[in-house]
C-alpha positions in Angstrom: 122.8 112.5 171.3 125.3 113.0 172.5 127.4 110.2 169.8 124.6 112.4 167.3 126.7 115.7 167.8 130.4 113.8 168.1 129.9 112.4 165.1 128.7 115.4 163.2 131.8 117.7 164.9 133.8 115.0 163.8 132.0 115.2 159.8 132.4 118.8 159.3 136.3 118.1 160.5 136.3 116.2 157.4 135.2 118.3 155.4 137.2 121.3 156.6 140.2 119.4 155.9 138.5 118.1 152.4 138.4 121.8 151.2 141.8 122.7 152.0 143.6 119.9 149.9 141.5 120.7 146.5 142.7 122.7 143.6 140.8 124.0 141.4 142.6 123.3 137.8 141.5 124.7 134.2 139.3 122.9 132.5 141.0 121.1 128.8 137.8 119.5 126.9 134.0 120.8 127.3 131.9 118.3 129.7 132.1 114.9 129.2 130.8 113.7 132.6 128.2 115.0 135.4 127.5 114.3 138.3 124.7 115.6 140.6 124.2 115.0 143.9 120.6 115.3 145.1 118.4 115.2 148.6 115.6 112.5 148.0 114.0 114.3 150.5 113.6 117.5 148.2 113.6 115.6 145.2 111.1 116.0 143.4 109.9 114.4 139.7 112.3 115.4 137.0 114.0 113.0 134.2 118.1 114.1 134.7 119.6 112.4 131.4 116.2 114.2 129.5 117.5 117.3 131.4 120.6 117.3 131.2 121.1 116.2 127.4 119.1 119.1 126.8 121.5 121.6 128.3 124.0 119.8 126.1 123.4 119.6 123.3 126.3 119.2 121.3 128.5 117.4 123.5 126.2 114.6 125.2 128.6 114.1 128.8 127.8 110.4 130.5 125.2 111.6 133.8 125.7 109.8 137.5 123.4 110.5 139.9 123.3 110.1 143.8 120.1 110.3 146.2 120.5 111.0 150.3 118.2 109.4 151.8 117.6 110.1 155.7 115.2 106.9 156.7 116.8 103.3 155.4 117.6 102.4 152.1 114.2 102.6 149.9 115.0 100.3 145.8 117.5 102.0 143.8 116.1 103.4 140.8 117.4 103.0 137.4 119.0 106.2 137.3 120.3 106.5 141.1 121.7 105.0 143.7 119.9 106.2 146.9 122.7 106.3 149.9 122.5 106.6 154.0 123.8 107.9 157.2 124.5 103.8 158.0 127.1 104.1 154.0 129.4 107.2 155.9 132.0 105.9 158.6 132.8 107.7 162.0 135.7 109.8 161.0 134.2 110.7 156.9 134.9 107.5 155.7 133.1 105.9 152.8 131.3 102.2 153.0 129.1 102.1 150.6 131.7 101.0 147.0 129.4 103.0 144.5 129.4 105.5 147.1 132.7 105.9 147.0 133.1 104.7 143.3 131.4 108.3 143.1 133.2 110.3 144.8 136.6 109.2 142.9 135.2 109.7 139.6 136.9 113.0 138.4 134.3 114.6 137.1 133.7 117.1 134.6 131.1 118.8 136.2 129.4 118.6 140.0 126.0 119.7 139.8 124.5 119.6 144.0 121.0 120.3 143.6 119.9 120.7 147.4 119.0 123.0 149.7 119.1 121.3 153.2 122.4 122.3 154.8 122.9 118.6 156.0 126.2 117.8 157.1 126.3 114.7 155.3 125.6 116.1 151.8 128.2 118.3 152.5 130.4 116.0 152.4 129.9 113.9 149.9 129.7 117.3 148.0 133.5 118.6 149.4 134.9 115.0 149.5 134.1 115.0 145.4 137.0 114.6 143.0 134.7 117.4 140.4 136.8 119.9 138.6 134.2 122.6 138.8 131.1 121.8 141.9 128.0 123.9 140.9 125.3 124.0 144.0 122.0 126.0 145.6 123.1 125.6 149.0 124.1 129.1 150.5 125.2 128.3 153.7 129.1 127.3 153.1 129.9 129.4 149.6 133.7 126.9 149.8 131.2 123.8 149.3 131.0 125.3 145.4 132.9 127.1 142.9 129.4 128.7 141.4 126.6 128.7 143.2 123.6 129.9 141.5 120.9 131.4 143.7 117.3 129.9 142.4 114.6 128.5 144.3 114.8 124.5 143.9 111.3 123.7 142.2 112.8 126.7 139.5 115.0 123.9 137.5 115.0 125.8 134.1 115.7 129.3 135.7 118.4 126.7 137.3 119.5 125.6 133.6 119.8 128.7 132.0 122.0 130.7 134.6 124.3 127.3 134.4 124.5 127.1 131.1 125.6 130.8 131.0 128.2 130.8 134.3 129.4 127.9 131.5 129.5 129.8 128.5 131.0 132.6 130.5 133.7 130.8 132.7 134.7 129.3 129.1 133.4 125.4 130.5 131.7 124.3 127.8 
């Protein structure tokens, strides 16, 4: 119990340091690569590649998906890598190579599609090198550049709002 709280406190410090170091850059090209972070406990059957291809009909972006699972690792799906708490060290270091690659990838757009205020999900979002971050989580507004207030299952509403704001912000 004590160790779990201590570990969470260290992860929160790591999140704060990542957020202080972050630089927001203006886009020079349209969305070319999209990263998605999803909580597997909140996940519903959704074909992310099809949904996002319809979102960006002109530029077919490359899509990478990471699923967070509280339980031990399940079988990895064809479209997503599943990670859990054992893939992240005490001081916020990433042990899993696929997860490390995901974090270091310079995505044009990162979608944090979860509503659970879980430290490890927030750590992954904060550590990502994405140029523009969009999410649903309202508790920590520093994580995302754009927060879309919708319910989790309302993905079509999320899509509509995302396109609208990306056009306004000249990110498309």
